[in-house]
C-alpha positions as CSV (number, residue, x, y, z in Angstrom):
1,P,131.2,89.0,106.2
2,S,127.7,90.5,106.1
3,S,124.9,88.6,107.9
4,F,122.7,86.7,105.4
5,A,119.3,88.4,107.2
6,S,120.8,91.5,105.7
7,N,120.4,90.7,102.3
8,E,117.2,92.0,101.1
9,K,117.2,89.9,97.5
10,L,118.5,87.0,99.9
11,N,115.4,87.8,101.8
12,K,112.3,88.1,99.6
13,F,113.8,85.3,98.1
14,V,113.2,82.6,101.7
15,A,110.1,84.5,102.2
16,D,108.5,84.0,98.9
17,N,109.5,80.2,98.7
18,M,109.9,78.8,102.2
19,D,108.1,75.8,101.4
20,N,109.8,74.8,97.6
21,L,113.1,76.0,99.8
22,A,112.1,73.0,102.8
23,I,111.0,70.8,100.4
24,D,114.6,71.3,98.1
25,M,116.7,72.0,101.3
26,A,114.9,68.2,102.6
27,K,116.4,66.6,99.6
28,G,119.9,68.1,99.2
29,K,119.3,69.3,96.0
30,G,116.5,71.3,93.3
31,E,116.2,74.7,92.4
32,Y,115.2,76.2,95.0
33,L,118.3,75.5,97.0
34,E,120.7,76.1,94.0
35,T,118.6,79.5,94.0
36,L,119.9,79.9,97.9
37,V,123.4,79.2,97.3
38,I,123.7,81.6,94.7
39,L,121.8,84.6,96.8
40,M,124.1,83.6,99.3
41,D,127.6,84.1,97.5
42,I,128.6,80.4,98.2
43,P,131.9,79.9,96.0
44,E,131.0,77.4,93.6
45,V,133.6,74.7,95.2
46,E,131.6,75.0,98.6
47,R,127.7,74.5,96.8
48,A,127.6,70.6,96.9
49,G,129.3,71.0,100.7
50,F,126.8,73.5,102.0
51,S,123.5,72.0,100.2
52,K,124.3,68.6,101.7
53,K,125.4,70.4,105.2
54,L,121.8,72.6,105.1
55,Q,120.2,69.0,104.2
56,G,122.0,67.5,107.3
57,N,120.9,70.2,110.1
58,F,117.6,70.7,108.2
59,S,116.6,70.0,111.8
60,K,117.9,72.9,113.1
61,I,117.3,75.0,110.0
62,Y,113.5,74.7,109.8
63,T,112.5,74.5,113.7
64,S,108.9,74.9,113.4
65,E,105.8,75.2,111.5
66,S,105.5,78.7,112.3
67,I,108.7,79.9,111.5
68,T,109.6,83.4,109.5
69,S,112.2,83.6,106.7
70,S,114.4,86.3,108.6
71,E,114.7,82.9,111.9
72,I,115.5,80.8,108.7
73,L,118.5,82.5,107.0
74,N,119.4,83.2,111.0
75,N,119.7,79.2,111.5
76,I,121.1,78.6,107.9
77,E,124.1,80.8,109.2
78,S,124.8,79.2,112.6
79,V,125.0,75.9,110.5
80,W,126.9,77.5,107.9
81,V,129.5,79.4,110.5
82,S,129.7,76.6,112.6
83,S,131.2,74.4,110.1
């Protein structure tokens, strides 16, 4: 599969919604997280587990306050492929 970071819509969404996405990811649910999952083409049967995985690895994804959207996507990808 191609890297998430190469997906333009996904990049723009994360860049535009980093704070709201962080809030949803920390909760493990919410509309920003749902949109992320859809943009990432996560199969419906895997979405709940994916969201929980992101929630459980939040500190590995949002590693600093000055993180960039592309770093967030790279971190999400690392967390996902390490499953």
